[in-house]
N, C-alpha and C positions, 0 to 999 in steps of 0.2 A: 467458936469462930469456924466458918466454913472457908477452906482454900480450894479455888478452883484453878486445876492444873490446865494450862492450854497446851495443846499440842502443836507443835511447829512441824509443819510439812516440808519436805525437800522442795525447793523452788526449781522444779524440773523446767518450766518454761523459760525461766532466766537462765538457768544453766545451758540449755541449748541454743539460746539467742545470743550467747556471747559472740564477740567478733573473733574470728578464727586466728587472724595474724596480728593480734594486738598484744603488746607485752604485758598486759594486765589480765589476760585470758587465763583461767586456771581450768585444766582439761581432767585433773583428778576429781571425781566427785566428793570424795571425803574432804579432801582440801577445801572444795568450794563450799561445802556443807559448813565446815568449820568457820570459813571466812563470812559466811552469809549470817550465822549466829552471832559472830562478834560484832558485824556491822548492824545488826538489829539490836543488839544489847547498847551499842553505843548510842544509836538513834533514841532509843527509849530513855536512856539516861540523860541525855542532851535536853529532851523533850521534857522530862520530869525536873531537871534542873531550871530550865526557863520558867516553868510553871510556879516553882518554889520562888525563884528570884521575883517574879511579878507579885507574888503574895507579900512579900517583905517590903517592896518599894512603895 
């Protein structure tokens, strides 16, 4: 069984294009990177969950 490791690169463009004076802006790159990975994981999880849900219905 072959496992492919995907490399997730830092979303530099999204980081730089954040609104500056917004309460949701994260200026620390490490925090932004962590938040980005969590958001990505949540999106993938929801996508996979909806795919499983359609299969059983």
